[in-house]
BAFI-3210 file (N, C-alpha, C; in Angstrom, 3 decimals, decimal comma, padded with zeros to 6 digits):
// residues 88
n [1|2|3|4|5|6|7|8|9|10|11|12|13|14|15|16|17|18|19|20|21|22|23|24|25|26|27|28|29|30|31|32|33|34|35|36|37|38|39|40|41|42|43|44|45|46|47|48|49|50|51|52|53|54|55|56|57|58|59|60|61|62|63|64|65|66|67|68|69|70|71|72|73|74|75|76|77|78|79|80|81|82|83|84|85|86|87|88]
n.u [-272,215|-273,129|-273,908|-272,633|-270,438|-267,733|-265,389|-262,011|-259,661|-257,181|-255,930|-255,959|-257,927|-261,359|-264,565|-267,129|-270,029|-270,366|-271,616|-272,265|-272,142|-270,302|-267,933|-267,793|-267,300|-264,754|-262,669|-260,105|-260,938|-260,263|-259,343|-261,629|-263,476|-262,452|-262,869|-265,678|-266,321|-265,140|-266,783|-269,262|-268,725|-268,705|-266,642|-266,163|-265,727|-262,952|-262,331|-264,155|-266,327|-265,733|-264,804|-261,656|-260,637|-258,958|-259,304|-258,539|-258,548|-261,293|-261,542|-261,979|-259,884|-259,628|-258,335|-258,481|-260,719|-262,000|-263,493|-265,524|-266,753|-267,580|-269,430|-271,382|-272,228|-273,324|-275,403|-277,047|-276,844|-276,932|-275,209|-272,082|-270,220|-267,281|-263,820|-262,214|-259,489|-258,683|-256,959|-255,738]
n.v [126,575|128,711|132,208|134,037|135,595|137,216|139,547|139,254|140,072|141,240|139,539|137,201|135,399|134,350|134,752|132,386|130,399|127,036|124,362|121,309|118,774|119,093|119,051|116,574|114,725|115,374|115,340|113,734|110,490|108,697|110,325|111,949|109,951|108,953|111,189|111,374|108,982|109,542|111,674|110,386|108,746|110,518|112,342|115,568|118,555|120,607|123,199|126,153|127,892|128,945|126,510|125,785|126,151|125,418|126,320|124,840|125,041|123,164|121,888|121,455|121,693|120,561|122,289|122,761|121,703|119,216|117,788|119,641|119,743|117,059|117,002|118,750|117,303|115,024|116,187|116,763|119,095|121,271|123,162|124,853|127,249|128,753|129,650|130,506|130,024|131,001|129,609|130,388]
n.w [-044,338|-041,717|-041,544|-039,352|-039,144|-037,667|-038,256|-037,589|-038,755|-038,370|-036,644|-037,988|-037,481|-037,532|-036,178|-036,183|-037,022|-037,230|-039,174|-037,730|-039,051|-041,091|-039,764|-038,508|-040,523|-041,405|-039,554|-037,589|-036,981|-034,897|-032,732|-032,390|-031,869|-029,451|-027,826|-027,884|-026,541|-024,041|-023,127|-023,026|-020,888|-018,846|-018,625|-018,960|-020,985|-020,253|-020,946|-021,971|-024,259|-027,682|-030,175|-031,803|-035,091|-038,191|-041,521|-044,447|-047,775|-048,699|-046,285|-042,764|-039,967|-036,772|-034,162|-031,431|-028,933|-028,925|-026,946|-026,344|-028,832|-029,003|-026,870|-027,911|-030,158|-028,943|-027,524|-029,574|-030,981|-033,811|-034,816|-034,034|-032,178|-033,387|-033,563|-036,366|-038,463|-041,594|-044,200|-047,174]
ca.u [-271,792|-274,024|-273,196|-272,539|-269,006|-267,209|-264,036|-260,889|-258,630|-255,862|-255,350|-256,026|-259,009|-262,716|-265,599|-268,093|-270,860|-270,097|-272,558|-271,529|-271,930|-269,095|-266,780|-267,794|-266,747|-263,437|-261,656|-259,529|-261,969|-259,785|-259,363|-263,023|-264,092|-262,003|-263,549|-267,073|-266,359|-264,857|-267,968|-270,280|-268,333|-268,815|-265,505|-266,616|-264,712|-262,370|-262,436|-265,463|-266,244|-265,650|-263,748|-260,680|-260,505|-258,284|-259,922|-257,617|-259,360|-262,635|-261,483|-261,758|-258,998|-259,919|-257,118|-258,768|-262,138|-262,572|-264,526|-266,658|-267,422|-268,248|-270,607|-272,387|-272,755|-274,158|-276,621|-277,855|-276,708|-276,722|-274,103|-271,202|-269,414|-265,890|-262,837|-261,714|-258,399|-258,785|-255,705|-256,100]
ca.v [127,325|129,797|133,475|134,899|135,827|138,450|139,655|139,555|139,865|141,642|138,391|136,043|134,525|134,815|134,090|131,828|129,304|125,965|123,248|120,177|117,652|119,356|118,719|115,150|113,981|115,802|115,292|112,438|109,673|108,113|111,354|112,317|108,796|108,943|112,280|110,973|107,978|110,250|112,434|109,397|108,220|111,572|113,267|116,720|119,503|121,485|124,555|126,613|128,844|128,477|125,587|126,421|125,427|125,999|125,857|124,790|124,607|122,816|121,044|122,014|120,949|120,933|122,575|122,672|121,637|117,898|117,420|120,559|119,266|115,801|117,343|119,321|116,206|114,157|116,939|116,890|120,429|121,291|124,080|125,145|128,454|128,414|130,610|129,856|130,652|130,595|129,594|130,368]
ca.w [-043,196|-041,380|-041,604|-038,186|-039,169|-037,110|-038,793|-036,702|-039,756|-037,892|-035,950|-038,874|-037,025|-037,767|-035,380|-037,120|-036,539|-038,172|-039,172|-037,160|-039,958|-041,877|-038,923|-038,186|-041,641|-041,832|-038,513|-037,256|-036,339|-033,645|-031,698|-032,162|-031,224|-028,060|-027,120|-027,707|-025,468|-022,783|-022,718|-022,644|-019,564|-017,845|-018,647|-019,723|-021,444|-019,237|-021,490|-022,427|-025,356|-029,061|-030,581|-032,679|-036,354|-039,356|-042,761|-045,578|-048,915|-048,267|-045,093|-041,442|-039,073|-035,394|-033,405|-029,999|-028,615|-029,215|-025,969|-026,547|-030,034|-028,641|-026,072|-028,814|-030,978|-028,104|-027,180|-030,770|-031,572|-035,268|-035,107|-032,904|-032,324|-033,661|-034,029|-037,568|-039,207|-042,988|-044,931|-048,591]
c.u [-272,797|-273,242|-273,400|-271,071|-268,691|-265,749|-263,047|-259,622|-257,247|-255,168|-255,291|-257,148|-260,343|-263,644|-266,678|-268,940|-270,787|-271,163|-271,790|-271,237|-270,675|-267,848|-266,675|-267,099|-265,269|-262,358|-261,245|-260,508|-261,517|-259,849|-260,793|-263,749|-263,719|-262,727|-265,021|-267,216|-266,099|-266,104|-269,090|-270,004|-268,348|-267,648|-265,873|-265,441|-264,235|-262,529|-263,875|-265,257|-266,125|-264,559|-262,833|-260,457|-259,573|-258,995|-258,905|-258,381|-260,779|-262,679|-261,270|-260,826|-259,266|-258,620|-257,321|-260,277|-262,788|-263,694|-265,741|-267,453|-268,193|-269,509|-271,726|-273,033|-273,724|-275,436|-277,565|-277,814|-276,448|-275,542|-273,261|-270,431|-267,955|-265,074|-262,132|-260,594|-258,461|-257,414|-256,038|-255,044]
c.v [128,452|131,096|134,298|135,259|137,186|138,518|140,040|139,449|140,305|140,504|137,162|135,085|135,171|134,046|133,625|130,785|128,225|124,876|122,000|119,071|117,858|119,019|117,224|114,353|114,244|115,745|113,863|111,613|109,103|109,134|111,764|111,177|108,700|110,009|111,966|109,955|108,614|110,946|111,488|108,834|109,288|112,529|114,432|117,608|120,365|122,938|124,873|127,551|128,162|127,431|126,332|125,548|126,173|125,453|125,985|124,233|124,357|122,024|121,857|121,101|121,459|121,082|122,351|122,598|120,300|117,535|118,349|120,145|117,975|116,072|117,879|118,235|115,362|114,853|117,038|118,270|120,307|122,176|124,261|126,433|128,071|129,651|129,920|130,682|130,094|130,699|129,404|129,703]
c.w [-042,951|-041,303|-040,351|-038,032|-038,569|-037,504|-037,701|-037,556|-039,296|-037,130|-036,846|-038,516|-037,297|-036,840|-036,340|-036,401|-037,605|-038,039|-038,759|-038,155|-040,801|-041,079|-038,676|-039,283|-041,870|-040,758|-038,212|-036,437|-035,008|-032,506|-031,369|-031,460|-029,756|-027,245|-026,892|-026,583|-024,104|-022,259|-022,304|-021,259|-018,473|-017,789|-019,558|-020,121|-020,286|-019,664|-021,858|-023,607|-026,707|-029,243|-031,551|-033,910|-037,301|-040,577|-043,881|-046,759|-048,441|-046,979|-043,821|-040,667|-037,666|-034,628|-031,916|-029,819|-028,907|-028,241|-026,063|-027,774|-029,744|-027,822|-026,960|-029,669|-030,155|-027,626|-028,369|-031,396|-033,065|-035,664|-033,854|-033,206|-032,489|-033,994|-035,183|-038,186|-040,627|-043,628|-046,391|-049,345]
res [m|l|s|e|i|k|d|m|s|d|t|g|w|v|k|d|v|i|v|l|i|s|l|i|k|e|n|d|e|q|t|m|g|d|s|l|e|d|v|k|r|g|r|t|a|i|s|t|g|s|i|s|l|t|k|k|g|g|n|y|i|l|n|d|g|y|h|r|l|a|e|a|i|l|r|g|d|k|t|i|a|a|d|v|k|y|e|w]
***
């Protein structure tokens, strides 16, 4: 994980930059696959900004931003901005 963390501890969320490969392996393949196909067909993300993740242990769970993540993957981006809630 890259360190551009901005603490928002009063809300339980942290702004972070996440390496994409860590997300590709750990999220539901069917939903991610559907989003990748949507973007390839021209259906772009409606929302903008950071994706929303929860990190439990060593796993990221994508809460919101499947199409934004798919767009980043297809552009060849290596990282993505994310709002991350860490659950210890």
